[in-house]
C-alpha atoms as an extended CHARMM CRD file, in Angstrom:
* protein
*
       170  EXT
         1         1  MET       CA             -7.8130000000       51.4330000000      -19.0660000000  PROA      1               0.0000000000
         2         2  PRO       CA             -7.4860000000       52.3020000000      -15.1950000000  PROA      2               0.0000000000
         3         3  ALA       CA             -5.6160000000       49.6610000000      -13.9480000000  PROA      3               0.0000000000
         4         4  SER       CA             -8.7710000000       47.9030000000      -11.2910000000  PROA      4               0.0000000000
         5         5  LEU       CA             -7.9490000000       48.6180000000       -7.4840000000  PROA      5               0.0000000000
         6         6  PHE       CA            -10.1850000000       45.4160000000       -6.8840000000  PROA      6               0.0000000000
         7         7  ASN       CA             -7.2190000000       42.9280000000       -7.5980000000  PROA      7               0.0000000000
         8         8  PRO       CA             -8.2970000000       39.2370000000       -7.2160000000  PROA      8               0.0000000000
         9         9  ALA       CA             -5.1250000000       37.6600000000       -8.2240000000  PROA      9               0.0000000000
        10        10  PRO       CA             -3.5280000000       36.6870000000       -4.6950000000  PROA      10              0.0000000000
        11        11  LEU       CA             -6.8180000000       34.9280000000       -3.5550000000  PROA      11              0.0000000000
        12        12  LEU       CA             -7.3620000000       33.4160000000       -6.3840000000  PROA      12              0.0000000000
        13        13  GLU       CA             -3.8640000000       31.8820000000       -6.3800000000  PROA      13              0.0000000000
        14        14  ALA       CA             -4.1170000000       31.3300000000       -2.6240000000  PROA      14              0.0000000000
        15        15  SER       CA             -4.9450000000       28.0520000000       -0.9070000000  PROA      15              0.0000000000
        16        16  LEU       CA             -8.0190000000       26.5720000000       -0.4040000000  PROA      16              0.0000000000
        17        17  PHE       CA             -7.6380000000       26.8480000000        3.3240000000  PROA      17              0.0000000000
        18        18  VAL       CA             -6.9890000000       30.8620000000        2.6960000000  PROA      18              0.0000000000
        19        19  GLN       CA            -10.0450000000       30.7350000000        0.0560000000  PROA      19              0.0000000000
        20        20  VAL       CA            -11.8970000000       28.8700000000        2.3420000000  PROA      20              0.0000000000
        21        21  HSD       CA            -11.3730000000       31.3820000000        5.5310000000  PROA      21              0.0000000000
        22        22  VAL       CA            -11.7540000000       34.3420000000        3.9680000000  PROA      22              0.0000000000
        23        23  VAL       CA            -16.0680000000       32.7700000000        2.3700000000  PROA      23              0.0000000000
        24        24  SER       CA            -16.5900000000       31.7350000000        5.5860000000  PROA      24              0.0000000000
        25        25  ALA       CA            -15.1950000000       34.9650000000        7.9550000000  PROA      25              0.0000000000
        26        26  THR       CA            -16.6810000000       37.1230000000        5.8420000000  PROA      26              0.0000000000
        27        27  ALA       CA            -20.0120000000       35.6430000000        5.2020000000  PROA      27              0.0000000000
        28        28  ALA       CA            -19.8770000000       35.9810000000        9.0710000000  PROA      28              0.0000000000
        29        29  PHE       CA            -19.2080000000       39.4070000000        9.0770000000  PROA      29              0.0000000000
        30        30  ILE       CA            -22.2620000000       39.6350000000        7.3750000000  PROA      30              0.0000000000
        31        31  PHE       CA            -24.0540000000       37.6420000000        8.2210000000  PROA      31              0.0000000000
        32        32  GLY       CA            -23.2600000000       38.4520000000       11.8740000000  PROA      32              0.0000000000
        33        33  ALA       CA            -24.7720000000       42.0450000000       11.7810000000  PROA      33              0.0000000000
        34        34  LEU       CA            -28.0700000000       40.7070000000       10.4950000000  PROA      34              0.0000000000
        35        35  VAL       CA            -28.1480000000       38.7010000000       13.0890000000  PROA      35              0.0000000000
        36        36  LEU       CA            -26.3860000000       41.8260000000       15.6450000000  PROA      36              0.0000000000
        37        37  PHE       CA            -29.4390000000       43.5930000000       14.8250000000  PROA      37              0.0000000000
        38        38  ALA       CA            -32.4120000000       42.0970000000       13.9320000000  PROA      38              0.0000000000
        39        39  ARG       CA            -35.2480000000       41.4040000000       16.5460000000  PROA      39              0.0000000000
        40        40  LYS       CA            -33.5240000000       38.5360000000       19.2980000000  PROA      40              0.0000000000
        41        41  GLY       CA            -34.9590000000       35.2630000000       21.1580000000  PROA      41              0.0000000000
        42        42  ASP       CA            -37.7620000000       34.0580000000       18.3350000000  PROA      42              0.0000000000
        43        43  ALA       CA            -36.6010000000       31.3130000000       15.6760000000  PROA      43              0.0000000000
        44        44  ARG       CA            -35.1070000000       33.3300000000       13.2070000000  PROA      44              0.0000000000
        45        45  HSD       CA            -33.1170000000       34.6620000000       15.3580000000  PROA      45              0.0000000000
        46        46  LYS       CA            -32.0950000000       30.7860000000       16.9640000000  PROA      46              0.0000000000
        47        47  LEU       CA            -31.5810000000       30.0720000000       13.3060000000  PROA      47              0.0000000000
        48        48  ALA       CA            -29.0240000000       32.6930000000       12.2780000000  PROA      48              0.0000000000
        49        49  GLY       CA            -27.6010000000       32.1480000000       15.4660000000  PROA      49              0.0000000000
        50        50  ARG       CA            -26.8190000000       28.4830000000       14.3930000000  PROA      50              0.0000000000
        51        51  VAL       CA            -25.3840000000       29.5800000000       10.5660000000  PROA      51              0.0000000000
        52        52  TRP       CA            -23.3590000000       31.8970000000       11.9990000000  PROA      52              0.0000000000
        53        53  VAL       CA            -21.8150000000       30.1450000000       14.5110000000  PROA      53              0.0000000000
        54        54  VAL       CA            -21.1330000000       27.5600000000       11.8260000000  PROA      54              0.0000000000
        55        55  LEU       CA            -19.2730000000       30.2010000000        9.9450000000  PROA      55              0.0000000000
        56        56  MET       CA            -17.3860000000       31.1770000000       12.1880000000  PROA      56              0.0000000000
        57        57  LEU       CA            -15.8780000000       27.3860000000       13.2950000000  PROA      57              0.0000000000
        58        58  ALA       CA            -15.0790000000       27.1450000000        9.2380000000  PROA      58              0.0000000000
        59        59  THR       CA            -13.7730000000       30.0940000000        9.8250000000  PROA      59              0.0000000000
        60        60  ALA       CA            -11.1210000000       29.5920000000       12.7560000000  PROA      60              0.0000000000
        61        61  LEU       CA            -10.7510000000       25.6590000000       12.0810000000  PROA      61              0.0000000000
        62        62  SER       CA             -9.6120000000       27.2650000000        8.1280000000  PROA      62              0.0000000000
        63        63  SER       CA             -6.8890000000       29.2920000000       10.2070000000  PROA      63              0.0000000000
        64        64  PHE       CA             -5.2420000000       26.2240000000       10.4070000000  PROA      64              0.0000000000
        65        65  GLY       CA             -4.4820000000       26.0050000000        7.8240000000  PROA      65              0.0000000000
        66        66  ILE       CA             -2.7780000000       29.0480000000        6.6070000000  PROA      66              0.0000000000
        67        67  SER       CA              0.4940000000       29.9360000000        8.2920000000  PROA      67              0.0000000000
        68        68  ASP       CA              1.9340000000       32.6880000000        6.7520000000  PROA      68              0.0000000000
        69        69  ASN       CA              3.2590000000       33.9270000000        9.3850000000  PROA      69              0.0000000000
        70        70  PRO       CA              4.0280000000       31.1760000000       11.3010000000  PROA      70              0.0000000000
        71        71  VAL       CA              6.5000000000       32.0040000000       14.5310000000  PROA      71              0.0000000000
        72        72  LEU       CA              6.4220000000       27.8770000000       16.3140000000  PROA      72              0.0000000000
        73        73  PHE       CA              6.0950000000       23.9260000000       15.3640000000  PROA      73              0.0000000000
        74        74  GLY       CA              4.1420000000       26.3300000000       11.6710000000  PROA      74              0.0000000000
        75        75  PHE       CA              0.8570000000       27.8190000000       13.8090000000  PROA      75              0.0000000000
        76        76  GLY       CA              1.2900000000       32.1810000000       14.6470000000  PROA      76              0.0000000000
        77        77  PRO       CA             -0.5770000000       34.8030000000       16.1990000000  PROA      77              0.0000000000
        78        78  ILE       CA             -3.5640000000       33.2820000000       14.7030000000  PROA      78              0.0000000000
        79        79  HSD       CA             -4.1800000000       30.4910000000       16.0210000000  PROA      79              0.0000000000
        80        80  VAL       CA             -3.9990000000       31.8090000000       19.3150000000  PROA      80              0.0000000000
        81        81  LEU       CA             -7.0830000000       34.2120000000       18.1020000000  PROA      81              0.0000000000
        82        82  SER       CA             -8.6690000000       30.2120000000       16.6230000000  PROA      82              0.0000000000
        83        83  VAL       CA             -8.3780000000       28.6350000000       19.5610000000  PROA      83              0.0000000000
        84        84  LEU       CA             -9.9910000000       31.9200000000       22.0370000000  PROA      84              0.0000000000
        85        85  THR       CA            -12.5950000000       32.1810000000       18.8870000000  PROA      85              0.0000000000
        86        86  LEU       CA            -13.7030000000       28.1910000000       19.2670000000  PROA      86              0.0000000000
        87        87  VAL       CA            -13.4870000000       28.9280000000       23.6290000000  PROA      87              0.0000000000
        88        88  GLY       CA            -15.7270000000       31.7920000000       23.1930000000  PROA      88              0.0000000000
        89        89  LEU       CA            -18.0440000000       30.4360000000       20.6350000000  PROA      89              0.0000000000
        90        90  THR       CA            -19.0420000000       27.5600000000       23.7100000000  PROA      90              0.0000000000
        91        91  GLN       CA            -19.3670000000       29.3580000000       26.0750000000  PROA      91              0.0000000000
        92        92  ALA       CA            -21.6250000000       31.5590000000       24.2560000000  PROA      92              0.0000000000
        93        93  VAL       CA            -23.5730000000       28.6050000000       23.3490000000  PROA      93              0.0000000000
        94        94  LEU       CA            -23.3830000000       26.7490000000       26.2390000000  PROA      94              0.0000000000
        95        95  ALA       CA            -24.2750000000       30.2840000000       28.4130000000  PROA      95              0.0000000000
        96        96  ALA       CA            -27.5540000000       30.2930000000       25.9690000000  PROA      96              0.0000000000
        97        97  ARG       CA            -28.4520000000       26.4100000000       26.3700000000  PROA      97              0.0000000000
        98        98  ALA       CA            -28.2150000000       27.8840000000       30.2060000000  PROA      98              0.0000000000
        99        99  GLY       CA            -30.8830000000       30.8500000000       29.7710000000  PROA      99              0.0000000000
       100       100  GLN       CA            -27.5260000000       33.2460000000       30.6240000000  PROA      100             0.0000000000
       101       101  ILE       CA            -28.5330000000       35.6270000000       27.6980000000  PROA      101             0.0000000000
       102       102  VAL       CA            -26.5170000000       39.4040000000       29.3080000000  PROA      102             0.0000000000
       103       103  ALA       CA            -23.6040000000       36.3590000000       28.7700000000  PROA      103             0.0000000000
       104       104  HSD       CA            -24.6680000000       34.8980000000       25.8120000000  PROA      104             0.0000000000
       105       105  GLN       CA            -25.1080000000       38.2440000000       24.1940000000  PROA      105             0.0000000000
       106       106  LYS       CA            -21.5410000000       39.9520000000       25.5330000000  PROA      106             0.0000000000
       107       107  GLY       CA            -20.0470000000       36.4140000000       24.2390000000  PROA      107             0.0000000000
       108       108  MET       CA            -21.2420000000       37.0210000000       21.3130000000  PROA      108             0.0000000000
       109       109  ARG       CA            -20.5980000000       40.8670000000       20.2500000000  PROA      109             0.0000000000
       110       110  SER       CA            -17.4790000000       40.5070000000       21.8370000000  PROA      110             0.0000000000
       111       111  LEU       CA            -16.7990000000       38.2330000000       19.3100000000  PROA      111             0.0000000000
       112       112  TYR       CA            -18.0250000000       39.8620000000       16.6640000000  PROA      112             0.0000000000
       113       113  PHE       CA            -15.8490000000       42.6060000000       17.8900000000  PROA      113             0.0000000000
       114       114  PHE       CA            -12.3760000000       40.6870000000       18.5210000000  PROA      114             0.0000000000
       115       115  ALA       CA            -12.4580000000       37.6350000000       16.2300000000  PROA      115             0.0000000000
       116       116  LEU       CA            -13.8170000000       39.5150000000       12.6940000000  PROA      116             0.0000000000
       117       117  ILE       CA            -13.6470000000       43.2190000000       12.7130000000  PROA      117             0.0000000000
       118       118  ALA       CA            -10.6510000000       43.7880000000       14.8580000000  PROA      118             0.0000000000
       119       119  ALA       CA             -8.7890000000       41.0000000000       13.1280000000  PROA      119             0.0000000000
       120       120  GLY       CA            -10.5400000000       41.4880000000       10.1440000000  PROA      120             0.0000000000
       121       121  LEU       CA             -9.2130000000       44.5980000000       10.6290000000  PROA      121             0.0000000000
       122       122  PHE       CA             -5.3720000000       43.7600000000       10.2710000000  PROA      122             0.0000000000
       123       123  THR       CA             -5.4070000000       41.6660000000        6.6060000000  PROA      123             0.0000000000
       124       124  PHE       CA             -5.4340000000       44.4920000000        5.2460000000  PROA      124             0.0000000000
       125       125  LEU       CA             -1.7040000000       46.3820000000        6.1490000000  PROA      125             0.0000000000
       126       126  PRO       CA              0.3310000000       46.2040000000        4.2140000000  PROA      126             0.0000000000
       127       127  GLY       CA              2.0400000000       43.3090000000        2.9750000000  PROA      127             0.0000000000
       128       128  ARG       CA             -1.2780000000       41.0140000000        4.1410000000  PROA      128             0.0000000000
       129       129  ARG       CA             -3.1510000000       39.7370000000        1.4800000000  PROA      129             0.0000000000
       130       130  MET       CA             -6.7370000000       41.5190000000        1.5640000000  PROA      130             0.0000000000
       131       131  HSD       CA             -3.9000000000       44.5920000000        0.7860000000  PROA      131             0.0000000000
       132       132  GLU       CA             -3.1890000000       43.1950000000       -1.6970000000  PROA      132             0.0000000000
       133       133  VAL       CA             -6.6730000000       42.1270000000       -2.8080000000  PROA      133             0.0000000000
       134       134  PHE       CA             -7.8310000000       45.5250000000       -1.9900000000  PROA      134             0.0000000000
       135       135  LEU       CA             -5.7350000000       48.5480000000       -0.7540000000  PROA      135             0.0000000000
       136       136  ALA       CA             -2.7200000000       48.2490000000       -3.0030000000  PROA      136             0.0000000000
       137       137  ASN       CA             -4.3170000000       49.6460000000       -6.2570000000  PROA      137             0.0000000000
       138       138  VAL       CA             -5.6420000000       52.7670000000       -4.3640000000  PROA      138             0.0000000000
       139       139  PRO       CA             -4.2050000000       56.1930000000       -4.6420000000  PROA      139             0.0000000000
       140       140  LEU       CA             -1.9890000000       57.3220000000       -1.7530000000  PROA      140             0.0000000000
       141       141  VAL       CA             -2.8430000000       54.0700000000        0.7640000000  PROA      141             0.0000000000
       142       142  GLY       CA             -1.0340000000       51.8430000000       -0.8400000000  PROA      142             0.0000000000
       143       143  ASP       CA              1.8890000000       53.3200000000       -0.8990000000  PROA      143             0.0000000000
       144       144  LEU       CA              1.6530000000       54.4920000000        3.1040000000  PROA      144             0.0000000000
       145       145  GLY       CA              3.5920000000       52.0650000000        5.1120000000  PROA      145             0.0000000000
       146       146  ALA       CA              2.4880000000       49.9480000000        7.6240000000  PROA      146             0.0000000000
       147       147  ALA       CA              3.6660000000       51.3260000000       10.7680000000  PROA      147             0.0000000000
       148       148  PRO       CA              0.8960000000       54.9080000000       10.0340000000  PROA      148             0.0000000000
       149       149  MET       CA             -1.6830000000       52.5180000000        9.2410000000  PROA      149             0.0000000000
       150       150  ALA       CA             -0.5420000000       50.2200000000       12.5230000000  PROA      150             0.0000000000
       151       151  THR       CA             -1.4850000000       53.0800000000       13.6240000000  PROA      151             0.0000000000
       152       152  MET       CA             -5.2280000000       54.5290000000       11.7540000000  PROA      152             0.0000000000
       153       153  PHE       CA             -6.4910000000       51.1090000000       12.5620000000  PROA      153             0.0000000000
       154       154  ALA       CA             -5.7920000000       50.6120000000       17.1340000000  PROA      154             0.0000000000
       155       155  ALA       CA             -6.6810000000       54.6580000000       17.3060000000  PROA      155             0.0000000000
       156       156  ALA       CA            -10.2400000000       52.8190000000       15.3330000000  PROA      156             0.0000000000
       157       157  LEU       CA            -10.5160000000       49.8250000000       16.9290000000  PROA      157             0.0000000000
       158       158  LEU       CA             -9.2880000000       51.6580000000       21.0470000000  PROA      158             0.0000000000
       159       159  ALA       CA            -12.1910000000       53.8810000000       19.4620000000  PROA      159             0.0000000000
       160       160  MET       CA            -15.1370000000       51.4760000000       18.4220000000  PROA      160             0.0000000000
       161       161  PHE       CA            -13.6040000000       49.0110000000       21.5740000000  PROA      161             0.0000000000
       162       162  ALA       CA            -14.1630000000       52.0550000000       24.7680000000  PROA      162             0.0000000000
       163       163  LEU       CA            -17.5190000000       53.4690000000       23.1230000000  PROA      163             0.0000000000
       164       164  LEU       CA            -18.9600000000       49.6170000000       23.0650000000  PROA      164             0.0000000000
       165       165  ARG       CA            -17.7400000000       49.1110000000       26.5950000000  PROA      165             0.0000000000
       166       166  ARG       CA            -19.2420000000       52.7760000000       27.6780000000  PROA      166             0.0000000000
       167       167  THR       CA            -22.1680000000       51.0250000000       26.1460000000  PROA      167             0.0000000000
       168       168  GLY       CA            -21.9580000000       48.0090000000       28.2730000000  PROA      168             0.0000000000
       169       169  LYS       CA            -21.6770000000       45.5530000000       25.2840000000  PROA      169             0.0000000000
       170       170  VAL       CA            -18.2350000000       44.5400000000       25.7180000000  PROA      170             0.0000000000
C-alpha cells in the first residue's frame, strides 16, 4: 500500500497551543473568505465578522504559547505578527463602529492577506510543521529545498500584493 501524502502526526504530537493555532487559523481562512466575498452590512455580515474576529483573536493569542524559533525571551518573528494582528483587529473593528467603512474594509482585507495568507504560506516551507503534514511526502515538492520554495512563495506574495494594491483592496 502506498504511503499517504498527508501526515497528521506532527499536528497530533504538537502542543495544545499549536493545535488551537492551526484549527483557528484554518477556520479563519475559510470563514474569512466567506465574509470577504459575501454581501456587506447586513446582520449576517456582522455576525460572520464577529465570528471571524474571534477566530483571529484565537489564532493570534495562541501563538504566544508557541516558541519554535525564539529570538528574544522566548518570542520570535511570529509574535511580532501576532501583536500587529491584535492591533489591526482593534483598529478595523473600531473603524466599523465609527462608520469608517473604507478604513474597516482595508483593515480587514489587509489582515486576511498578511496575517492569514502570507503568514500561512511560510508555514509550508521545509522544516516547518505544515510542510511535514502536507508536503514532505509529495514527490518532488517534499525534496525541494527551502530557498527555492521561499523564492516561489515570495514571488507569489508580491504578485498578490501588487494585484491587491492595483485594485485598491489593500
